[in-house]
C-alpha positions, 0 to 999 in steps of 0.5 A: 167269461175268460178262457182261464175262468171257463177251464177253472169251472170245468176243472172244479166240476170234474174234480167233484165228479172224480171225488164222488167216484173215488168215495164210492170205489173206496167204500163199496167196490174196493174197500180197505185194504183191497184198493191197491191189490186189485188194480183200483188205483190204476183204474182211478188214475186212468179215470182222472187222467182221461177226464182231466185231459178231455175236459178242462184241458181241452176247454182251455185250448178251444175256449175263446170268447166270441169264437164262431162255433164255440158252443159246438166245440164245448158240446163235443168236449163235453160229450167226449169227456162224459163218454170217457168218464162213463167208460172208466167208471164202468171198468172200475165197476166190473173190476170190483172185488166181489169175494175174498177167499182165505186159502192156505195162509193167504187171502185172495181177492176175486173180481168178476173174471175169477168168479166165473171160474169158481163153479156153480156151488161157489157162485151159489154161496156168493149169492146167499152171502149179503156182504160185498165183498163176501168173505169165505174160506176154503175147507181143506182136509186135515190128512197129509194123504188127502192134501197130497191128492189135492196137489196132484190134481192141481198139477193135472189141471184142476183150478188153483185151490182158492178157486175151488168153489165147492170147498167154500165156506162162510168166513166165520169168527172161528175161522178168523181166530184160526187165521191168527195162528197161521201168520206169514213169517215176515220178521224171519224173512226180513233178516235176509230180504231187503224189501221185507226188511224195508216194509217191516221197518216202515210198519214198526215206525207206527207199531212198536210191538210186532208180537201184537200183529199177525202178518197174512198175504193178500193176493190180488190180480195186479199186486200182492201185499201183506196185511197186519192183523191185530192179534186181539181183534183180527182187524186190519191194522196196516198194510205193508207194501211187500209182495210175498210171492205166490208160494205157500208160506212155511208153517 
């Protein structure tokens, strides 16, 4: 077998393994639209880069028919690639999104590190909900005085509102309808913000009537974006690459 053929076979096997991991990550660990918002793409890029360098490229370098010690060299390459592959897949798995919390006009994607901060009541609710990621919302008081108290306690050191697990409730159809009445004012912001205008123009290229959609921020560990929700069904109709910032959108 020639050097190029050996490397090509190694590349094909590596690509098949990467495709399988991508399918699992895309459907189970980072279902749409969570992949971009919480670092899944970065971890997949690291996985692809490391395994391609430690696999097919090293095979191309070390493989020479009849070379003494070739089997030992290929075994070392294989061991290194498997170790790196297992580490990156483990990283993808432990960083997977376990809960999506709707709070104060935005969705928040929570990974394992966030789950450790939501308290025993939040984790107990997560254990009871069968779906992964689990969707919940934060139950907030209606009075201005009570909300002021929540904001004051946040300034005094309590966790952000979206991490207060004792306020979590399962995300229901009724809650989904309420979300559709509190969208992010992206169209108004686009009049003065160039990044928002570009994101909105790209979305409008495939969606003519903006009135059919409600825009809601999705905030992840590494990135934030805007979800376009279909006003009739509440389903995600598109993802806009625009960071809405960390402030609460105006009502």
